[in-house]
C-alpha positions, -999 to 999 in steps of 0.1 A, spaced: -318 -467 226 -354 -455 227 -361 -428 201 -372 -397 220 -384 -364 207 -357 -337 207 -371 -308 226 -354 -284 250 -362 -295 285 -337 -272 302 -353 -248 326 -338 -216 340 -361 -203 368 -353 -167 376 -360 -150 410 -360 -112 406 -361 -106 444 -324 -110 451 -312 -81 472 -277 -68 481 -262 -79 514 -274 -59 545 -249 -61 573 -275 -48 598 -291 -83 600 -281 -119 598 -277 -133 563 -304 -155 549 -308 -178 519 -321 -150 497 -288 -131 502 -264 -157 491 -283 -181 469 -275 -187 432 -304 -180 409 -317 -189 383 -316 -226 389 -303 -247 361 -326 -277 356 -341 -302 333 -377 -315 328 -389 -350 339 -388 -362 303 -351 -354 299 -325 -379 292 -292 -388 309 -273 -374 279 -288 -340 284 -279 -340 321 -243 -351 314 -240 -323 288 -251 -297 313 -229 -310 341 -198 -309 318 -204 -277 297 -216 -256 327 -192 -271 352 -220 -281 376 -220 -307 403 -258 -313 401 -288 -305 379 -323 -300 393 -353 -320 378 -382 -296 377 -418 -299 366 -438 -267 362 -416 -250 388 -418 -278 414 -386 -296 423 -389 -333 418 -353 -343 425 -317 -338 414 -292 -357 393 -258 -351 408 -223 -365 401 -229 -389 430 -259 -404 411 -237 -412 381 -209 -430 398 -223 -465 394 -232 -469 357 -232 -499 334 -217 -480 305 -184 -475 323 -184 -508 342 -191 -493 377 -226 -506 381 -235 -519 416 -222 -554 419 -248 -582 418 -261 -590 452 -252 -623 468 -274 -654 461 -287 -652 497 -298 -616 492 -314 -624 458 -333 -653 474 -345 -636 505 -338 -599 499 -360 -570 488 -370 -573 452 -376 -535 451 -340 -528 461 -326 -550 434 -348 -534 407 -339 -499 420 -302 -507 417 -307 -518 381 -327 -487 372 -301 -464 387 -273 -480 367 -290 -487 334 -318 -463 327 -314 -432 306 -345 -414 320 -337 -388 347 -367 -398 368 -351 -432 372 -317 -419 380 -324 -389 401 -323 -386 439 -358 -377 451 -349 -368 487 -336 -332 484 -329 -308 512 -348 -276 508 -350 -243 527 -371 -212 524 -360 -177 513 -357 -165 549 -337 -194 563 -306 -181 582 -273 -192 568 -262 -207 601 -292 -232 597 -282 -238 561 -246 -246 572 -260 -270 598 -282 -288 572 -252 -291 548 -232 -307 576 -259 -330 591 -271 -343 557 -236 -345 543 -248 -328 512 -231 -302 490 -262 -281 483 -297 -271 494 -324 -258 472 -344 -227 480 -381 -228 475 -409 -202 476 -440 -222 483 -436 -252 460 -416 -233 434 -378 -237 434 -361 -203 431 -325 -208 440 -297 -230 453 -272 -226 481 -240 -246 477 -210 -248 500 -192 -225 476 -219 -198 482 -210 -199 519 -174 -194 510 -183 -164 488 -203 -150 517 -173 -154 540 -151 -135 514 -177 -106 513 -179 -105 551 -142 -103 555 -139 -76 528 -165 -55 546 -148 -57 580 -138 -22 593 -101 -14 587 -80 -11 618 -72 24 629 -37 36 632 -37 39 670 -55 25 700 -48 33 736 -32 3 754 -58 5 782 -87 3 756 -71 -26 738 -67 -45 771 -104 -38 780 -115 -51 747 -95 -83 749 -106 -90 785 -142 -83 775 -139 -107 746 -124 -134 767 -152 -131 793 -178 -135 765 -163 -169 756 -168 -202 775 -133 -217 769 -107 -193 784 -89 -202 816 -68 -170 815 -75 -143 841 -77 -106 839 -43 -101 856 -26 -123 829 -32 -98 801 -7 -69 797 -6 -45 768 24 -22 761 26 -1 730 1 -23 712 19 -55 721 -2 -80 740 16 -103 765 -2 -133 780 11 -147 813 0 -175 835 -11 -209 822 -35 -226 798 -55 -258 799 -51 -270 763 -32 -262 732 -64 -253 714 -73 -228 741 -38 -213 738 -42 -209 700 -77 -195 703 -67 -168 728 -39 -158 704 -63 -155 675 -87 -135 697 -59 -110 705 -47 -108 669 -82 -99 658 -84 -70 682 -81 -36 666 -48 -18 675 -28 -50 684 6 -50 667 19 -82 681 12 -109 707 38 -125 731 28 -157 748 46 -164 781 22 -190 794 29 -226 803 5 -256 804 -13 -257 837 -2 -292 845 34 -279 843 25 -249 864 11 -271 891 42 -292 891 64 -262 896 44 -250 926 
């Protein structure tokens, strides 16, 4: 193996602007991101990256040069390695003859090189400090990635992983107002009907909702099992509701009975 100088290439980039959650506005990347970012320099080796992944229980390490994000080395980048016999299989003779030489060489670098710049993924999803978390959730889903990096200008200042969204969910649920001991049946019914009207999926009508001593009873019919379950959850989440009784039948059965 090439003899490389032993110097500390690990980078911890702090961002002092993290503020506590403010429930008066929508959450943004700044509210939930993890900072500082654990990273290595472009001259780092694969051994350094593996050590960080294992000792700090990380799924990815950023590759950073003077604050600028060059790429990441994640667990996914280390799946196919020659050392453990999982390197990408040699392409067919047809591909070797007529295929892209660049692709073949890239496969070899990815599975054999010990330099992070050869192994890392260069295409990284980034967001700004003010990106709303609903946009972040969409980016995670569309790109099928486990994390996005937060940049301020060109400087990387944080990371938002799926686990950070789960933590935000926990905080949001803990901050929900506690249900009061008593709600008038009429006010409970008005709140449920108003909530149903604000959604696009219900087929239940106003006359099909009855509230007695905090117990909600649904009557009539429903179009789908998912709609039935969703309406039950809507009622359960209404303050003052003690129980929910569902007397509805599927609408196709109801039409048959008429």
